[in-house]
C-alpha positions in Angstrom: 0.0 0.0 0.0 2.8 2.4 1.0 4.8 1.4 -2.0 1.8 2.1 -4.2 1.3 5.6 -2.8 5.1 6.2 -3.2 5.0 5.1 -6.8 2.0 7.3 -7.5 3.8 10.3 -5.9 6.9 9.6 -7.9 5.0 9.3 -11.1 3.1 12.6 -10.4 6.4 14.3 -9.7 8.0 13.0 -12.9 5.0 14.1 -15.0 5.2 17.5 -13.3 8.9 17.8 -14.1 8.3 16.8 -17.7 5.5 19.4 -18.1 7.7 22.1 -16.6 10.6 21.2 -19.0 8.2 21.2 -21.9 6.8 24.6 -21.1 10.4 26.0 -21.1 10.9 24.8 -24.7 9.0 26.4 -27.6 8.3 23.0 -29.2 7.1 21.6 -25.9 4.8 24.6 -25.2 3.4 24.4 -28.7 2.7 20.6 -28.3 0.9 21.3 -25.1 -1.2 24.0 -26.7 -2.0 21.7 -29.6 -3.2 19.0 -27.1 -5.5 21.6 -25.4 -3.3 21.8 -22.3 -3.1 25.4 -21.2 -0.8 26.9 -18.6 -0.4 30.4 -17.2 -0.2 32.5 -20.3 1.9 35.7 -20.1 -0.2 37.2 -22.8 -3.2 37.2 -20.4 -1.3 39.4 -18.0 -0.3 41.9 -20.8 -3.9 41.8 -22.1 -5.2 42.9 -18.7 -2.5 45.6 -18.4 -3.4 47.1 -21.7 -7.1 47.2 -20.8 -6.2 48.9 -17.5 -4.1 51.4 -19.3 -6.8 52.2 -21.8 -9.1 53.0 -18.8 -6.7 54.9 -16.6 -4.2 56.8 -18.7 -5.0 60.5 -18.8 -6.0 62.5 -21.9 -3.0 63.8 -23.8 -0.7 61.3 -22.1 0.7 57.9 -22.9 1.9 54.9 -20.9 4.7 52.5 -21.9 4.9 48.9 -20.8 7.1 45.9 -21.4 4.7 43.3 -22.7 5.0 39.6 -22.6 3.5 37.9 -25.7 3.6 34.1 -25.8 4.2 32.3 -29.0 1.0 31.6 -31.0 -1.1 34.2 -29.2 -2.5 37.6 -30.0 -4.1 40.7 -28.5 -6.4 42.4 -31.0 -8.4 45.6 -30.7 -11.4 46.6 -32.7 -12.8 50.2 -33.0 -16.5 50.6 -32.7 -17.0 51.4 -36.3 -15.2 48.3 -37.7 -16.4 44.8 -38.5 -12.8 43.6 -38.8 -9.3 44.7 -38.6 -7.2 44.7 -41.7 -3.5 44.0 -41.5 -1.9 46.1 -44.3 1.3 44.5 -45.4 3.3 44.8 -48.6 2.1 42.0 -51.0 -0.3 40.4 -48.5 -3.2 42.0 -46.6 -5.5 39.9 -44.4 -8.3 40.3 -42.0 -9.5 39.3 -38.5 -13.2 39.6 -38.1 -14.7 41.2 -35.0 -16.2 38.6 -32.6 -19.9 38.8 -31.9 -19.2 39.3 -28.2 -17.8 42.8 -29.0 -21.2 44.0 -30.3 -21.1 47.5 -31.8 -18.6 48.8 -29.2 -14.8 49.2 -29.3 -13.3 46.2 -27.7 -10.0 44.4 -27.0 -9.7 40.6 -27.3 -7.1 38.0 -26.5 -6.6 35.0 -28.7 -5.1 32.1 -26.7 -4.1 30.2 -29.8 -3.6 31.5 -33.3 -4.0 29.3 -36.3 -2.5 29.8 -39.8 -3.5 28.4 -43.1 -2.0 29.9 -46.2 -4.7 28.3 -48.4 -7.2 30.7 -46.9 -5.8 33.8 -48.5 -6.9 37.0 -46.7 -8.2 34.9 -43.8 -4.9 33.0 -43.4 -4.5 33.9 -39.7 -7.3 33.3 -37.3 -8.1 32.4 -33.7 -8.7 28.7 -33.1 -12.3 27.7 -32.9 -13.3 25.7 -29.7 -14.5 22.1 -30.2 -17.2 20.5 -28.1 -15.8 19.6 -24.8 -12.9 22.2 -24.9 -12.4 23.7 -21.4 -13.0 27.3 -22.6 -13.0 29.6 -25.6 -9.8 30.5 -27.3 -11.0 34.1 -27.7 -12.0 36.4 -24.9 -13.0 40.0 -25.3 -13.7 43.2 -23.2 -16.0 45.8 -24.7 -16.3 47.9 -21.5 -13.3 50.1 -22.3 -14.8 53.6 -21.8 -12.8 54.8 -24.7 -12.7 54.6 -28.5 -9.8 52.9 -30.4 -8.2 54.7 -33.3 -9.3 53.1 -36.6 -6.2 53.5 -38.7 -2.4 53.4 -38.0 0.1 53.4 -40.8 2.9 50.9 -41.0 5.6 53.5 -40.2 3.5 54.9 -37.3 2.5 51.6 -35.8 5.9 50.2 -35.1 8.2 53.3 -35.4 11.8 52.0 -35.1 10.6 48.6 -34.1 10.9 47.2 -37.6 10.0 43.6 -36.6 6.3 44.6 -37.0 6.2 45.4 -40.7 2.5 46.2 -41.1 -0.1 48.9 -40.7 -3.6 48.4 -39.3 -7.1 49.5 -40.3 -10.0 49.0 -37.9 -8.0 48.7 -34.6 -4.7 47.1 -33.7 -3.0 43.6 -33.4 0.0 42.6 -31.4 0.8 38.9 -32.1 3.4 36.2 -32.2 2.1 33.6 -34.6 3.7 30.6 -36.2 2.9 27.6 -38.4 3.0 24.0 -37.4 2.8 24.4 -33.6 5.8 26.7 -33.3 8.1 24.7 -35.5 8.3 27.4 -38.2 8.4 31.2 -38.2 5.3 32.8 -39.8 7.4 35.7 -41.1 4.5 38.0 -40.5 4.1 38.4 -36.7 7.8 37.9 -35.9 8.0 40.2 -32.9 10.0 39.3 -29.8 8.5 37.9 -26.7 8.8 41.2 -24.8 7.9 44.1 -27.1 7.4 47.6 -25.8 3.7 48.5 -26.0 2.5 52.1 -25.8 -1.1 53.2 -24.9 -1.8 56.8 -25.8 -5.0 58.8 -25.1 -6.0 61.8 -27.1 -7.6 64.9 -25.5 -10.3 64.7 -28.3 -13.6 63.2 -27.3 -16.3 61.7 -29.6 -19.6 60.5 -28.2 -18.3 61.2 -24.7 -15.2 59.0 -25.1 -11.5 59.8 -25.6 -9.7 58.2 -28.6 -6.9 55.8 -27.7 -4.2 54.1 -29.7 -2.3 50.9 -28.8 0.9 50.3 -30.8 4.6 49.5 -30.7 5.9 53.0 -31.5 7.6 54.4 -28.4 6.6 57.9 -29.5 2.9 57.0 -29.7 0.6 56.5 -32.6 -1.9 59.4 -32.4 -1.6 62.1 -35.0 -3.9 65.1 -35.5 -4.9 63.7 -38.9 -5.8 60.2 -37.9 -7.7 61.5 -34.8 -9.7 63.9 -37.0 -10.5 61.0 -39.4 -11.6 58.9 -36.5 -13.9 61.6 -35.2 -15.4 62.2 -38.6 -15.9 58.5 -39.1 -17.8 58.1 -35.8 -19.9 61.2 -36.4 -20.7 60.1 -39.9 -21.6 56.6 -38.8 -23.9 58.0 -36.1 -25.6 60.4 -38.5 -26.1 57.6 -41.1 -27.8 55.3 -38.6 -29.9 58.1 -37.3 -31.1 58.8 -40.8 -31.6 55.1 -41.5 -33.8 54.7 -38.4 -36.0 57.6 -39.5 -36.2 56.2 -43.0 -37.4 52.8 -41.6 -40.1 54.4 -39.5 -41.7 55.6 -42.8 -44.1 58.2 -41.5 -44.5 61.7 -43.0 -42.5 63.2 -40.0 -39.8 60.6 -40.1 -39.3 60.9 -43.9 -38.8 64.6 -43.5 -36.3 64.0 -40.7 -34.5 61.4 -42.8 -34.5 63.8 -45.8 -32.7 66.4 -43.6 -30.2 63.9 -42.2 -29.3 62.3 -45.5 -28.9 65.8 -47.1 -26.5 66.8 -44.3 -24.5 63.6 -44.6 -24.1 63.6 -48.3 -23.1 67.3 -48.4 -20.2 66.6 -46.0 -17.4 65.1 -48.1 -15.3 64.3 -45.0 -18.1 62.2 -43.7 -18.7 60.5 -47.0 -14.9 59.7 -47.3 -15.1 58.0 -43.9 -18.3 56.1 -44.7 -16.4 54.6 -47.6 -14.3 52.7 -45.0 -17.3 51.1 -43.2 -19.2 48.1 -44.4 -22.5 46.4 -43.5 -24.3 43.3 -44.4 -21.8 40.5 -43.9 -18.4 39.5 -45.2 -19.2 38.6 -48.8 -20.5 40.7 -50.3 -20.0 43.7 -48.1 -21.9 47.0 -48.7 -20.5 50.3 -47.9 -22.4 52.8 -45.8 -21.2 55.4 -48.3 -23.2 53.6 -51.0 -26.2 53.1 -48.8 -26.4 56.8 -48.1 -27.2 57.7 -51.7 -29.6 54.7 -52.2 -31.6 55.3 -49.0 -31.8 59.0 -49.7 -33.2 58.3 -53.1 -35.8 55.8 -51.9 -36.9 58.1 -49.2 -37.7 60.8 -51.8 -39.6 58.3 -53.9 -41.9 57.6 -51.0 -43.1 61.2 -51.3 -43.1 61.1 -55.1 -40.2 63.5 -55.3 -38.8 61.8 -58.4 -36.5 64.6 -59.5 -34.7 64.6 -56.2 -34.5 60.8 -56.1 -33.0 60.8 -59.6 -30.4 63.3 -58.4 -29.3 61.0 -55.6 -29.3 58.0 -57.9 -27.0 59.8 -60.4 -24.7 60.6 -57.5 -24.7 56.9 -56.7 -23.8 55.9 -60.3 -20.9 58.4 -60.3 -19.6 57.7 -56.8 -20.5 54.3 -55.3 -17.9 51.7 -54.5 -19.7 48.4 -54.9 -20.4 47.5 -58.5 -23.6 45.8 -57.7 -25.0 49.0 -56.1 -24.1 50.9 -59.2 -26.0 48.4 -61.4 -29.0 48.8 -59.1 -28.8 52.6 -59.3 -28.8 52.5 -63.1 -31.9 50.2 -63.1 -33.6 52.5 -60.6 -33.0 55.6 -62.7 -34.8 53.9 -65.6 -37.9 52.9 -63.6 -38.2 56.1 -61.6 -37.8 58.2 -64.8 -40.8 56.3 -66.2 -42.8 56.9 -63.0 -41.9 60.6 -63.1 -43.1 60.9 -66.7 -46.3 59.2 -65.9 -46.8 61.5 -63.0 -46.2 64.6 -65.2 -48.7 63.3 -67.8 -51.3 62.8 -65.2 -50.8 66.3 -63.8 -51.0 67.8 -67.3 -54.3 66.0 -68.0 -55.8 67.4 -64.8 -58.5 65.8 -62.7 -61.0 63.6 -64.4 -64.3 65.4 -65.4 -67.2 64.1 -63.4 
């Protein structure tokens, strides 16, 4: 009996020593992650430190920290007006889609295990999906930041002199160390060291009651007057668009007039329209730009009140300016059918009321 207990204790100790040794070696750590065995992840500590910094750093100040990013993990931030972040890299751009748990807010997520598949093209890097019976999710998010994340950081601005991060970001930020084949080969994309310097910077500018924050690797910070102004315009334009859309969907005489005013204000502001050209809605494929929707909704709103001349004006703007080819084709068809309706309306007005 005693010998049995002693043997069990020795076996437990040996297994423990083996696990400790494995976690000290990159290949061993990767194998444990591949088997679904998770240990204390240094990325989780950095993830919480970044979230705390976003909350507590003062406006017009920045905080620098030495991060600890474990191999095969990532910390990803999404601005409120983005459905995904786009990693902008010479010769190869790819996307990470915003998790549902973020909702429509800015949020910061941690991926416990990155996967990589070159056959997936722009979706080549992604967070591992949990299988039934897995102990927890591989992606966790926090959308209670109390701040807005900057939506675009250029390649030069994101990393500064830290040339190991050779990419820019649209829609948020990503700090990752990702590999192929369980850590056996370098991905050549997220090749940053285990302990990069991370900078959290908060602007003095507020939008919707929240300061704008950047998270990057540039020790001089990533907030510039131009990208802060773009972020403000993007958020204000997005708010104005959805206010107009809500009024349009109510479809009452009062709401149609309100939608008319809001769409006119939106379309007249080129800075707003430029920023709406960066925001999509309606899924990943195809994706429709709020920029394009603005013209189309404005036209349809006018048709409801038989204002065909104004509707045709918006549709012609759509033909000249929309981004999505399918939207352009629809606008051309609408011009034809609404022109016919307008001619019919004019003929009826010329005939006058029927004689009783």
